[in-house]
C-alpha positions as CSV (number, residue, x, y, z in Angstrom):
1,M,-19.0,4.8,-64.0
2,E,-19.6,4.3,-60.3
3,Y,-20.8,6.3,-57.3
4,L,-19.2,6.1,-53.9
5,V,-21.9,5.5,-51.2
6,V,-21.8,5.2,-47.4
7,V,-23.3,2.2,-45.8
8,H,-24.5,2.5,-42.2
9,R,-25.4,-0.5,-40.0
10,D,-26.3,-0.3,-36.3
11,R,-25.7,-4.0,-35.7
12,P,-23.6,-6.6,-37.6
13,D,-26.7,-8.6,-38.4
14,G,-29.1,-5.7,-38.8
15,P,-30.4,-3.8,-41.9
16,C,-28.3,-1.4,-43.8
17,G,-28.9,2.2,-44.8
18,V,-27.1,3.7,-47.7
19,T,-26.6,7.3,-48.7
20,V,-25.1,8.8,-51.9
21,P,-23.2,11.9,-50.8
22,D,-22.9,13.2,-54.3
23,L,-26.6,13.1,-54.9
24,P,-28.4,15.0,-52.1
25,G,-31.5,13.2,-50.9
26,C,-30.6,9.9,-52.7
27,F,-30.6,7.0,-50.2
28,S,-31.9,3.5,-49.8
29,A,-31.8,0.5,-47.4
30,G,-32.0,-3.2,-47.3
31,D,-32.1,-6.2,-44.9
32,T,-28.6,-7.3,-46.1
33,L,-25.7,-5.4,-47.5
34,A,-26.2,-7.0,-51.0
35,E,-29.9,-5.9,-50.9
36,A,-29.1,-2.4,-49.7
37,L,-26.5,-1.9,-52.5
38,A,-28.9,-3.3,-55.2
39,N,-31.6,-0.9,-53.8
40,V,-29.4,2.1,-53.8
41,R,-28.4,1.4,-57.4
42,E,-32.1,1.6,-58.3
43,A,-32.4,4.8,-56.2
44,I,-29.5,6.4,-58.2
45,A,-31.2,5.5,-61.5
46,L,-34.5,7.0,-60.3
47,Y,-32.7,10.1,-59.0
48,A,-30.9,10.6,-62.3
49,E,-34.2,10.2,-64.2
50,D,-35.9,12.9,-62.1
51,V,-32.9,15.3,-62.5
52,L,-32.6,14.7,-66.2
53,E,-36.3,15.4,-66.7
54,S,-35.9,18.7,-65.0
55,A,-33.1,19.5,-67.5
56,E,-30.5,19.8,-64.7
57,P,-27.1,18.0,-64.9
58,V,-26.5,15.0,-62.6
59,A,-23.5,15.5,-60.3
60,E,-20.4,13.7,-61.4
61,P,-19.2,11.0,-58.9
62,S,-16.5,12.0,-56.4
63,T,-13.3,9.9,-56.2
64,E,-13.2,10.3,-52.4
65,I,-15.9,10.8,-49.8
66,D,-16.1,11.0,-46.0
67,P,-17.4,7.7,-44.5
68,D,-19.2,9.7,-41.7
69,G,-19.1,6.7,-39.4
70,G,-20.1,4.2,-42.0
71,I,-18.2,2.2,-44.6
72,V,-17.6,3.4,-48.2
73,A,-18.7,1.1,-51.1
74,A,-18.6,1.7,-54.9
75,V,-21.9,1.2,-56.8
76,P,-21.3,0.6,-60.5
77,L,-23.8,2.0,-63.0
78,D,-24.7,1.1,-66.6
79,D,-23.1,3.3,-69.2
80,G,-25.5,6.0,-70.4
81,L,-27.6,6.0,-67.2
82,L,-26.8,9.6,-66.4
83,S,-27.4,11.0,-69.9
84,E,-30.4,11.5,-72.1
């Protein structure tokens, strides 16, 4: 399974911000693209853990998202991450 994320970067050599449109409030950042994607993968795991503890379902990933001025990337997740 993978979530589509949007990466925003103000300058080519600057830090990256990453949002997960399917998971409201789930975001992360990093000094490099690789770091930002690794960090958002962790943010998705923490988000899922919080949602599952509240007995709510975690939103399924979309197959298309609006890049909203950024670039779209896919973040793969371990099987079973989003289930109890």
